[in-house]
C-alpha positions in Angstrom: 96.1 153.5 70.2 92.8 153.4 68.3 89.8 153.8 70.7 91.8 155.5 73.5 91.5 159.2 74.1 92.1 161.6 76.9 89.3 163.5 78.6 90.4 165.8 81.4 93.2 164.0 83.2 92.0 160.4 82.6 92.2 158.2 79.6 88.9 156.9 78.2 87.9 154.1 75.9 85.5 154.0 73.0 86.2 151.0 70.9 84.1 148.6 68.7 85.1 144.9 69.1 83.8 142.4 66.6 84.3 138.8 65.7 83.3 136.8 62.6 79.6 136.2 62.6 80.1 132.4 62.4 82.2 132.5 65.6 79.6 134.4 67.7 77.5 132.3 70.0 74.4 134.6 69.5 73.0 137.0 66.9 75.4 139.8 67.9 78.9 139.6 66.6 80.1 143.1 67.7 80.0 145.2 70.8 81.1 148.7 71.9 83.3 149.4 74.9 82.8 153.0 76.2 84.2 153.8 79.6 87.0 155.5 81.6 90.1 153.6 82.3 90.5 155.4 85.6 94.2 156.1 85.0 96.3 159.1 83.9 99.1 156.8 82.7 98.8 156.0 79.0 100.8 152.7 79.1 98.5 151.4 81.8 95.4 152.6 79.9 96.6 150.7 76.8 97.0 147.5 78.9 93.5 148.0 80.3 92.1 148.5 76.8 93.8 145.3 75.5 92.2 143.4 78.4 88.8 144.9 77.8 89.0 143.9 74.1 90.0 140.4 75.0 87.1 140.0 77.5 84.6 141.5 75.1 85.7 139.1 72.3 85.5 136.2 74.7 81.9 137.1 75.7 80.8 137.4 72.0 82.2 133.9 71.3 81.3 132.1 74.5 78.4 134.1 75.9 78.5 136.8 78.5 79.5 135.5 81.9 81.4 136.5 84.9 85.2 136.6 84.5 86.1 134.0 87.0 89.6 133.6 88.5 91.1 130.3 89.7 90.4 131.2 93.3 86.7 131.2 92.6 86.7 127.7 91.2 89.1 126.4 93.9 86.7 127.5 96.7 83.8 125.8 94.9 85.9 122.6 94.5 86.7 122.5 98.2 83.0 123.2 99.2 81.9 120.2 97.1 84.5 117.9 98.8 83.9 119.1 102.4 82.3 115.8 103.5 85.1 113.7 102.2 87.7 112.0 104.5 90.5 113.5 102.4 89.2 117.1 102.7 92.2 118.4 104.7 94.6 116.9 102.2 92.6 118.6 99.4 92.9 121.9 101.3 96.6 121.5 101.6 97.0 120.9 97.8 94.7 123.7 96.9 96.5 126.1 99.2 99.8 125.2 97.4 98.1 125.8 94.0 96.7 129.2 95.1 100.3 130.4 95.7 100.7 130.3 92.0 97.2 130.6 90.4 95.0 132.5 92.8 94.2 135.6 90.7 94.8 134.0 87.2 91.7 134.2 85.0 90.2 130.7 84.9 90.0 130.6 81.1 93.8 131.2 80.8 94.8 128.3 83.0 96.3 125.5 80.9 99.5 123.5 80.6 101.3 126.3 78.8 100.5 129.0 81.3 103.7 130.5 82.9 102.3 130.0 86.4 101.6 126.3 85.8 105.1 125.8 84.3 106.6 127.6 87.3 104.7 125.3 89.7 106.1 122.2 88.0 109.6 123.7 87.8 109.6 124.6 91.6 108.4 121.1 92.5 111.1 119.5 90.4 113.7 121.7 92.0 112.6 120.4 95.4 113.2 116.9 94.2 109.5 115.9 93.9 108.9 112.8 91.8 106.8 113.1 88.7 104.0 111.2 90.4 103.9 113.7 93.2 103.8 116.6 90.9 101.0 114.9 89.0 98.9 115.0 92.1 98.9 118.8 92.0 98.2 118.8 88.2 95.2 116.4 88.7 93.6 118.8 91.1 93.9 121.6 88.5 92.4 119.3 85.9 89.5 118.3 88.2 88.8 122.0 88.9 88.8 122.9 85.2 86.7 120.0 84.2 84.0 120.8 86.8 84.1 124.5 85.8 83.5 123.5 82.2 80.9 120.7 82.7 79.1 121.3 86.0 79.4 124.8 87.5 77.2 127.6 86.1 76.9 131.3 86.9 73.7 133.3 87.6 73.0 133.4 83.9 73.3 129.6 83.5 76.5 130.1 81.6 79.4 127.7 82.3 82.2 129.1 84.4 84.6 127.8 81.7 83.4 127.7 78.1 86.2 125.5 76.9 88.1 122.7 78.6 91.9 123.5 78.6 94.4 120.7 78.2 97.0 119.9 80.8 99.3 117.0 80.2 100.6 114.9 83.2 104.3 114.3 83.5 105.5 110.9 82.4 106.3 108.7 85.4 109.1 106.2 85.9 107.9 104.0 88.8 110.6 103.1 91.3 111.0 99.4 92.0 110.4 98.2 95.6 113.4 97.5 97.8 112.5 94.8 100.5 114.5 95.0 103.7 116.7 92.2 104.8 116.9 91.3 108.5 120.3 93.0 108.8 119.1 96.2 107.2 116.0 96.3 109.3 118.0 95.9 112.5 120.4 98.7 111.7 117.6 100.9 110.5 115.5 100.5 113.7 118.4 100.9 116.0 119.1 104.3 114.5 115.5 105.7 114.8 114.2 107.6 117.8 111.7 105.6 119.9 108.5 107.1 118.5 109.5 106.7 114.9 110.8 103.2 115.5 107.4 102.1 116.8 105.7 103.5 113.7 108.2 101.9 111.3 108.0 98.5 112.9 104.2 98.7 112.9 104.3 99.5 109.2 106.5 96.5 108.5 104.0 94.2 110.2 100.8 95.7 108.7 101.8 96.9 105.2 100.0 100.2 105.6 100.9 103.2 103.6 102.7 106.2 105.1 99.6 108.5 105.1 97.4 105.8 106.7 99.8 105.1 109.6 100.2 108.8 110.3 96.5 109.3 110.4 95.6 106.1 112.2 93.0 106.8 115.0 92.0 105.1 118.2 88.4 105.2 117.0 89.2 102.5 114.4 90.5 100.0 117.0 88.3 96.9 117.4 88.8 94.1 120.0 87.2 90.7 119.7 87.4 89.3 123.2 86.3 85.7 122.4 89.1 85.2 119.9 91.4 87.9 121.6 92.0 89.6 118.3 92.9 93.2 118.0 92.5 95.0 114.7 91.8 98.4 113.1 88.8 98.9 110.8 89.8 101.8 108.5 86.8 103.4 106.8 86.5 103.8 103.1 88.1 106.8 101.4 90.5 107.2 104.2 94.1 108.5 103.9 96.4 106.3 101.8 94.0 103.4 101.1 94.7 101.6 97.9 91.1 100.9 97.1 89.2 104.1 98.0 85.6 102.8 98.0 86.0 99.9 100.4 86.9 99.7 104.1 90.1 97.9 105.1 90.6 95.6 108.1 94.1 95.7 109.6 94.7 92.6 111.8 97.5 93.0 114.3 100.1 90.2 114.8 101.8 89.9 118.2 104.5 92.5 117.3 102.1 95.1 116.0 99.7 94.5 118.9 102.5 95.0 121.5 103.3 98.3 119.9 99.6 99.5 119.9 99.1 98.4 123.5 102.1 100.4 124.5 100.9 103.5 122.7 97.6 103.5 124.5 97.2 106.8 126.5 99.9 108.7 124.7 97.4 110.7 122.6 93.6 110.8 122.8 93.0 110.7 119.0 96.0 109.4 117.0 98.0 106.2 117.5 101.4 107.4 116.3 102.6 110.7 117.7 105.8 112.4 118.7 106.8 114.9 121.4 107.0 118.6 120.5 107.5 120.9 123.4 105.1 119.8 126.2 102.6 118.2 123.8 102.4 115.2 121.5 101.6 115.8 117.9 100.6 113.2 115.1 103.1 112.6 112.3 102.4 114.2 109.0 104.9 111.8 107.4 107.3 109.1 108.6 109.9 110.6 106.2 111.6 112.7 108.9 115.1 113.8 109.6 115.4 110.8 111.9 114.4 108.5 109.0 117.0 110.1 106.7 119.8 109.7 109.3 118.8 106.0 110.0 118.7 105.2 106.2 122.2 106.7 105.9 123.5 104.7 108.9 122.0 101.5 107.4 123.8 102.1 104.1 120.6 102.4 102.2 120.9 106.0 100.9 121.9 104.5 97.5 120.1 101.2 97.7 118.8 101.3 94.1 120.7 102.3 91.1 117.8 103.4 88.9 115.8 106.6 89.1 118.5 109.0 90.2 117.1 111.9 88.2 115.6 113.5 91.3 117.0 113.9 94.8 116.3 110.9 97.1 115.0 108.6 94.3 117.7 106.1 94.8 117.3 106.1 98.6 115.2 103.8 100.8 111.6 105.1 100.9 109.0 104.7 103.6 106.9 102.9 100.9 109.6 100.2 100.8 108.3 99.1 104.2 105.1 98.1 102.4 107.1 96.2 99.8 109.0 94.4 102.6 105.6 93.4 104.1 104.3 91.9 100.8 107.5 90.2 99.9 107.9 88.5 103.3 104.3 87.3 103.1 105.0 85.7 99.7 108.2 84.2 100.9 106.4 82.7 103.9 103.8 81.0 101.6 100.9 83.3 102.1 98.6 83.1 99.0 97.8 85.9 96.6 94.2 86.4 97.7 95.3 86.7 101.3 98.1 89.1 100.5 95.7 91.3 98.5 93.3 91.3 101.4 96.0 92.2 103.9 97.3 95.0 101.8 93.9 96.5 100.8 94.1 95.3 97.2 90.9 93.3 97.6 89.0 92.9 94.2 85.7 91.5 95.4 83.2 93.7 97.2 82.9 93.4 101.0 79.2 93.4 101.6 78.7 92.0 105.1 82.2 92.8 106.6 84.7 90.3 107.8 83.5 87.2 109.7 85.3 86.0 112.8 86.7 83.1 110.8 88.1 85.4 108.1 89.6 87.7 110.7 91.3 84.7 112.5 92.6 83.5 109.1 94.1 86.9 108.4 95.7 86.9 111.8 97.3 83.5 111.2 98.8 84.9 108.0 100.3 88.0 109.5 101.5 86.1 112.6 103.8 84.2 110.2 105.8 87.5 109.9 107.0 87.0 113.5 108.5 83.7 112.3 110.5 85.6 109.6 113.0 86.6 112.2 113.7 82.9 113.0 114.5 82.1 109.4 118.1 82.2 108.0 118.1 84.3 104.9 119.3 82.5 101.8 122.6 83.5 100.3 123.7 83.8 96.7 127.2 84.1 95.2 127.9 87.3 93.3 131.1 88.2 91.4 132.6 91.5 92.6 135.7 93.4 91.8 137.7 91.5 94.3 136.5 88.0 93.3 133.6 85.9 94.6 131.6 87.3 97.6 128.6 85.9 99.5 125.7 88.3 99.8 122.1 88.1 101.1 119.7 87.1 98.4 117.2 89.7 97.3 113.7 88.2 97.6 111.2 88.5 94.7 109.5 91.9 94.9 105.7 91.8 94.9 104.0 95.0 93.7 102.5 97.0 96.4 
């Protein structure tokens, strides 16, 4: 190979690398590489030379800078987000990305890189939905964007001279499946006691999976004059729909009974389970107990669409939130109140909730207790064996 010669037992490099003058960032459009490869193996020396040529050309075009790897940028990304409530979740996602991209040069990371493709393929093989995979890709995009536009090295050169392109996967949102009274009864009867409490609480608060699992006693508020119990969840917390606003969760009599029973089980988290001699907070409500209960309730194939990935046709934990919103609508709770109860509030909350507003929200969610006293409407559907009577499916409100 031109530019590669042997001196003693080691291969050495002496090579001039040039780029078109119009492509160079400065006055110089050529440079000389002169050094030892440190190896006696010619094939390895050839690979080292190719890498040196590539790096030299990159420096001529983009300016001389450190040759950053993905791990360097990932650490900086986490340092900047350390004060965020979602920092531990960010750490978990970055750790997963480092399994694939840790030592990959930052400038080579894009949608066509074999490691990025492998990440996507492995997630798909595990049955992850496109939206879940996109969460990982968005972290990569955020890191690359910051490396290109914000982060500089000691020479004031950007960590990344160009911004690579990564395309998110197309998503096919799964429609909500609100539970009937019968389905709910069978589902709850097949859950263990700890998970049953968490699931029933979710049905009566509409919280997302991540928020329920990370719900802390520090957020619990009691108004003794009105005898109202609620959780004030801070902004940017796990699972909140609107990240930049706090969310008040008012407890109806069913949710309150669950919370009062949970007092003293764990010093920090509300919903926990026993492991060994200790109690540990849930990381997700989608557990083996949930899967068995869904199968027992006949809900493992409750929706016909979206069967391209494992579990996409089964009842999801998020369907508890859909059940909450649908029942509120059926019981006559207005749109603005439903949005407030579910954390969809559009207007800014500047002074917090007043006592009257909190009481009104309590009146709304207390109607969910009356849901169990209502007879569900029936409709007639034509099946293979003639006409059959089946429970009507309520109108689904987007959650």
